[in-house]
C-alpha angles and dihedrals in degrees: 000000000000114000113251128207118262119262111228138159098037140063117274122236111215126174120206138188149137136242106174132172137142113206131208111202091197094062118104091212119087117215110242138187091264091061090062096040094049095045110034125339127141135156137202113316093014089057093047091048091053094049094047094046135071098262124108113269093222120041101297090302107085122034093194129025138154100305095051086048090054095044096047091049093049091051092050091049090054126204090064122126105202117201117196115222110176141304117217124174132160132183109270109271145131122331117294116263115246089248093053093050092047089053093051091048091049093049091049093048092047092050092049093049090050091051093068125207113002139190096198145004128208121195127182105212135166107223098218101074117133130191127204110258094004116117098187129072108279092213087058089055091051092049090049089052090052092049092049091055103039098037134227096294095063117091117231123205123187135181125203138197114258087249095059119135104226119216133165092262094059097038111038101046094062135071098210126039120181134167147173117290098194136071115221083042111246102143102074093122094047088049090058090046092052094047092049093046093051093045093051092044090050092050092047092049096246093124136023105205119207121175146203126193135182129205115214124201093236128118103164130021144088097095110261090344090227110155097228097044130074133300098017092045090079091050094052092044089054090050090052090052091049092051090052090065117102091224096051121084098184144337131196147167118214112201098187133228099262098203099081131095094233105141092213094051112154147119119279141190125210129192128181123191133186102264099316111113094175091055091048090053094048095047092046090053092049092049091047090052091052092048091046090057093047092054091075095074105099127225117267116265116275120219131226116245091253092050089048091055091049090050091052091054091050094049096076097137093045091051091054088058093048141305129304115246111219116195112211091210097190093051104046109153087191087063094047101269119136103243088234102110111133100189096094092043091051091052093048093050091049097046114356112052089112086070121081100236126168110214128177118207131185103221113145092172092058091046089054092048097047105032095092093059117098125240112281092023115144108225144158113253129198109201115194103155124217116004111243095018092121137247109341137141120295108217117207113188143151111248142177116227106240105180144342119224131174111196145118092321091052119242112356128190126194112216125195118208110172101300095338118105113202122187109199114196139195092219129035106289111238091193094168093130128058088234086079088070097033090058086059092051097257132124114217090203090065094052126094090223142358119210106225124208095196130076099217116343096078089066091073094054099037094043095115095045105038116090097174140010126219132178123213126195125216134145114283149113095290097044109132090208091074095048096070091053092065126102117249135185092253137009110290137196129277095017092054134035097251111178103184131023091208090069091071105021100097091041091054094045091055139236115340095020113154111243121249119244131246113274117269125223095245138351114262118250113268118237119240117275116258119217110285116251115244116249 
């Protein structure tokens, strides 16, 4: 981007908003407008009222996220007029329908046009959205819409999820690029603070960000990719050290959401410095080398459902200290699956109903068939999971209706089968928080196990009740086994024996990409951080 003169001596006008969705191309369920409107959708004054009030920013789960981070920073900086656009978020799911994406684009354009002349725009995006029939990155389309309306002289800042899939369209048309630095993600608010701080500093002329980014041919690796566990711990520590430098604006690794059909899918690193392009290039190469090495740590072993049941029976002491969290890795709603996989349920009914297990299941057909029965009714249930998910077990059992609930996951029924507790839902159950079970009158702490539909995020909310974590593998939309079978634009690790990331970096970053440099023997020592300039 061309450097623009600083804006001084008058208040800044900055518009802010969010359009956030993580897509799973293997899901049979398209994401529609109703999924945003029923989960989290606010515009203009309603968004500002939410952020300035006591309510949680995101659906009773997170008190503070990116937009509160932006708004609080802008207020502290003073002389900032902040104009709310919209905030749209849906549970991860299948790609957006063309109609849904057209609606989101239209609402964003309308809000920007109503905002009037602007100095800057901040958008909290994901980076792994997909749209049916659209080959390019949807976030790139949204940024292009913003640029067309606000003009070339307005600075654009974006923040992305740590699992974003970077591409030229979502990198090179912005001045500020921020992202999460934790996995599980627990720095949404600081991400908004960082993006706002850099945007205001850029507009006031305090910094002149230049960036370098590298695109690695990696789709899966790095063990569990948790920021405080090996091997990624060393990567995130290095990022922290880089960001402590007075000449570095930001540094990130983006480890992608692997369950999309993006042909350029792959990990990336991004570094921005204060006016020093050569330094940005060198630091990006060093960070890419460190990430490339970390990729070689494999994922932990996943268990079969029968082995998982045997492990639960052996974990007597652990279960006295709390429940076991079992991640159904092929049916992770947090990765866009449907929550309607019946393989684990089938195994528990066959040989595990003596265990008290809490299991959520997307099964709108069963909800329709059983909803009319009263609480405590004894009925026959046919559980088939998500329609269109493919060939999977049909589970026929006798159940007692425990409770009816109509909430953000649509109609939900609690079913009792011996000691199993099954929550069947009308919409995919994003049961990341224990409140999902508490709303049904159950205490996760008293269970032997809770079936989790998230890879990582549940750990934050179940920290005080989980005594042990297990992962079980079955077929499904978030099965990593199917990811490596896909076709990509270049060879990728771990499907292919890729020796050097530099061989494919410029190809994956697109025409005109500056080449990476040859590896150095050791990173140079970082200077001590100077006091940060106020926005």
